C-alpha positions in Angstrom: 94.9 190.5 45.6 95.4 188.6 42.4 99.0 187.8 41.6 100.4 189.6 38.5 100.9 186.2 36.7 98.3 183.7 37.6 96.9 180.5 36.0 94.0 178.6 37.4 92.9 175.0 37.1 89.2 174.4 37.6 88.0 170.8 37.8 84.3 170.7 36.8 84.8 174.1 35.1 81.9 173.5 32.6 79.4 173.1 35.5 77.0 175.6 36.9 79.4 177.1 39.5 82.5 176.4 37.3 81.1 178.3 34.4 80.5 181.4 36.5 83.9 181.1 38.1 85.6 180.8 34.8 84.1 184.0 33.6 85.1 185.8 36.8 88.7 184.6 36.6 88.9 185.8 33.0 87.7 189.2 34.1 90.4 189.2 36.7 93.0 188.5 34.0 93.8 184.8 34.8 94.5 182.1 32.3 92.1 179.2 33.0 92.6 175.5 32.5 89.4 173.4 32.7 89.0 169.7 33.1 85.4 168.4 32.8 84.0 165.2 31.6 80.7 166.9 30.5 78.6 164.4 32.3 76.6 167.4 33.6 78.8 170.2 32.4 78.0 172.2 29.2 80.4 173.7 26.8 78.0 176.5 26.1 78.6 177.8 29.6 82.1 178.7 28.5 82.6 181.8 26.3 85.3 181.4 23.7 88.6 182.8 24.8 92.2 182.4 24.0 92.9 182.4 27.7 90.9 179.2 28.3 92.1 175.7 27.6 89.5 173.0 27.9 90.3 169.3 28.4 87.4 166.8 28.3 87.9 164.0 30.7 87.3 162.6 34.2 89.0 164.0 37.3 90.0 160.3 37.9 92.2 160.5 34.8 93.8 163.7 35.8 97.4 162.4 35.9 97.1 161.2 32.3 95.2 164.3 31.1 97.4 166.7 32.8 100.8 165.3 33.8 101.8 168.4 35.7 100.6 171.8 36.9 103.4 174.0 35.6 102.5 177.6 36.1 99.3 176.9 38.0 98.9 179.2 41.0 95.3 178.4 42.0 93.3 175.1 41.8 89.5 175.1 42.3 88.3 171.6 42.8 84.6 171.6 41.9 84.3 168.2 40.0 82.1 165.8 41.9 79.0 163.7 41.9 76.6 165.8 43.9 73.1 164.2 44.1 72.5 163.5 47.8 69.8 161.0 47.2 71.5 159.2 44.3 74.5 158.8 46.6 72.4 156.6 48.9 71.8 154.2 46.0 75.3 154.3 44.5 77.7 154.7 47.4 80.7 153.0 45.7 80.5 155.3 42.7 80.3 158.4 44.9 83.3 157.3 47.1 85.3 156.5 44.0 84.7 159.8 42.1 84.6 162.2 45.1 87.4 160.9 47.2 89.7 159.4 44.6 89.1 162.4 42.4 90.3 164.7 45.2 93.3 162.4 45.7 94.3 162.8 42.0 94.1 166.6 42.5 96.2 166.4 45.7 98.8 164.3 43.9 99.2 166.9 41.2 99.5 169.8 43.7 102.3 168.2 45.7 105.5 170.0 45.2 104.1 173.2 43.7 101.6 174.2 46.5 99.1 176.3 44.6 96.1 177.7 46.6 93.6 174.8 46.5 90.0 175.7 47.0 87.8 172.7 47.7 84.0 172.8 47.2 82.4 171.1 50.2 78.7 171.2 51.2 76.5 172.3 54.0 75.1 168.8 53.9 78.0 167.7 56.3 76.0 169.3 59.2 73.1 166.9 58.7 69.7 167.2 60.4 71.0 168.5 63.7 68.8 170.4 66.2 70.2 173.9 65.8 69.1 175.6 62.5 72.2 177.9 62.4 75.3 175.9 61.4 78.7 177.0 62.5 82.0 175.6 61.2 82.9 174.2 64.7 79.7 172.3 65.0 80.1 168.5 65.1 79.3 167.2 61.6 76.5 164.6 61.2 76.2 163.9 57.4 73.0 161.9 56.5 74.0 161.0 52.9 77.0 159.4 51.2 77.5 162.5 49.2 77.9 164.7 52.3 80.1 162.0 53.9 82.5 162.1 50.9 82.8 165.9 51.2 83.5 165.7 54.9 86.1 163.0 54.1 87.6 165.4 51.6 88.0 168.1 54.2 89.9 165.7 56.4 92.1 164.5 53.6 93.2 168.0 52.9 93.8 168.6 56.6 96.0 165.5 56.8 98.0 166.5 53.7 98.4 170.0 55.0 100.0 168.7 58.1 102.2 166.3 56.3 103.4 168.3 53.3 102.3 171.9 53.9 99.3 172.2 51.6 97.8 175.6 51.0 94.1 174.8 51.0 90.7 176.1 52.0 87.4 174.3 52.0 84.1 176.1 51.4 80.8 174.6 52.6 78.3 175.9 50.1 74.7 176.2 51.2 71.9 176.3 48.6 73.4 177.9 45.5 71.1 179.1 42.7 71.0 181.4 39.8 71.1 181.7 36.0 72.7 178.8 34.2 71.8 176.0 36.5 70.3 173.0 34.7 66.9 172.0 35.9 67.6 168.5 34.6 70.5 168.0 37.0 69.7 165.6 39.8 70.9 168.2 42.4 69.2 171.2 40.8 67.6 172.8 43.9 64.0 174.0 44.2 65.0 177.5 43.1 66.1 176.2 39.8 63.1 173.9 39.2 60.5 176.4 40.5 62.0 179.3 38.5 61.9 177.4 35.2 58.3 176.3 35.8 57.3 179.9 36.7 59.0 181.2 33.5 57.7 178.6 31.1 54.7 177.1 32.8 54.6 173.5 33.9 54.4 171.2 36.9 56.6 171.2 40.0 56.9 168.7 42.8 56.7 169.9 46.5 58.2 167.3 48.8 56.9 167.4 52.3 54.8 170.3 53.7 56.9 173.1 52.3 57.9 174.3 55.8 61.5 173.2 55.3 63.9 176.2 55.3 67.1 176.7 53.4 69.8 179.4 53.1 69.6 180.3 49.4 72.7 182.1 48.1 72.9 183.6 44.6 75.7 182.4 42.3 77.4 185.8 42.0 77.8 186.0 45.8 79.2 182.5 45.8 81.8 183.5 43.2 82.6 186.6 45.4 83.3 184.3 48.3 85.4 181.8 46.3 87.6 184.6 44.9 87.9 186.3 48.3 89.5 183.2 49.9 91.5 182.3 46.8 93.3 185.6 46.4 94.0 186.6 50.0 95.7 185.1 53.1 93.4 182.8 55.0 93.2 182.7 58.7 91.0 179.5 58.7 90.9 176.5 56.5 87.1 176.1 56.5 84.3 178.6 55.8 80.6 178.5 55.4 79.3 180.2 52.2 75.7 181.3 52.6 73.7 184.4 53.4 72.9 183.9 57.1 69.2 184.1 56.3 66.7 181.4 55.5 63.4 181.1 53.6 60.8 178.3 53.5 60.2 176.3 50.4 56.5 177.5 50.4 57.7 181.1 50.5 60.0 180.4 47.6 57.2 178.9 45.6 54.9 181.9 46.1 57.7 184.3 45.1 58.6 182.6 41.8 55.0 182.4 40.9 54.7 186.2 41.4 57.8 186.9 39.3 56.8 184.4 36.6 53.4 185.9 36.2 51.6 182.5 36.2 50.4 179.8 38.5 52.1 176.5 38.4 50.7 173.1 38.9 52.1 171.8 42.2 52.2 168.1 42.9 52.7 167.2 46.5 55.0 164.3 47.4 56.1 162.6 50.5 59.1 164.1 52.2 62.6 163.0 51.0 64.3 160.5 53.3 66.9 162.0 55.5 65.7 165.5 54.5 67.2 168.4 56.6 64.3 170.4 58.1 66.0 173.7 58.8 69.4 175.0 57.9 71.1 178.4 57.6 74.7 179.5 57.6 76.6 181.3 60.3 78.9 183.4 58.0 80.6 185.4 60.7 84.0 183.8 60.0 84.2 184.6 56.3 82.8 188.1 57.0 85.4 188.7 59.7 88.4 187.3 57.7 87.5 188.3 54.1 84.9 191.0 54.5 82.4 188.9 52.6 78.9 190.4 52.4 76.2 188.8 50.2 74.9 191.4 47.8 72.0 189.8 46.1 68.7 189.5 47.9 66.6 186.4 47.4 63.9 188.5 45.6 66.4 189.9 43.2 68.1 186.6 42.7 64.8 184.9 41.9 63.9 187.6 39.5 67.1 187.1 37.6 66.8 183.4 37.6 63.2 183.4 36.3 64.2 185.9 33.6 67.1 183.6 32.5 64.7 180.7 32.0 62.3 182.9 30.2 65.1 184.0 27.8 66.5 180.6 27.0 63.2 178.8 26.7 62.8 175.0 26.6 66.3 174.5 25.2 68.2 174.8 28.5 
């Protein structure tokens, strides 16, 4: 249940997930404060509203940009560098932004204890043998990016023990949908394939296409985020996926069908450290928050292809 008077801070609020979350929070009646440096965020994701205040700047500068969180009841920490493969080349940068950025958020939250929702990643599981990933599985991150997210989960756990933090971490699986930028280094294959299917063009297929992923539509992700943000939590860590997987080859065939044209596919060597199979066990968030993904992969792909068809080359 949303409190009668609520104000939310979203770091990274002009990003793909942040933009959708902002719209949902406005629909729920919240005032929204956004901090985003626009390195990959886009102002056009945010509809003009008197209930939204936007501050351009880095999460690392949060104490200067936002000296206090007076009136803030909920914090959604989405801001991060999120390219798994880039993180292997720029580990210092990723540790600085992702870990120190979270510390700046934690410092602001001390003393007022808002509900803090932290965006983690399924990448913390790594390339372990079992395809189905459960929250109690031993993590085995294979990239610096995933390692920083796992470190963030542990930081929150430590501060929760020391100062009574009210936090919950969500391990997002492969999020996709309208509004994602295909130019983003982390844009997943659903985004790149859907744009090519809608507008024509070339796509790259890394490996044999037999890799499987748990693709979850953005609306379902926002449902999950809000379900844990506005209700009591029994656990402090949840997977956010569908519990189903699909191969990259199947995905490619589907978007070509919905786009109405064949794409040029360039085959590439597999990514280093690529995860072969992964899907979420979502029994915990289903049990505690009655979360049920509503959008099928087919319907989500149709909506994503249509989005790229409608915005054309400008997005």
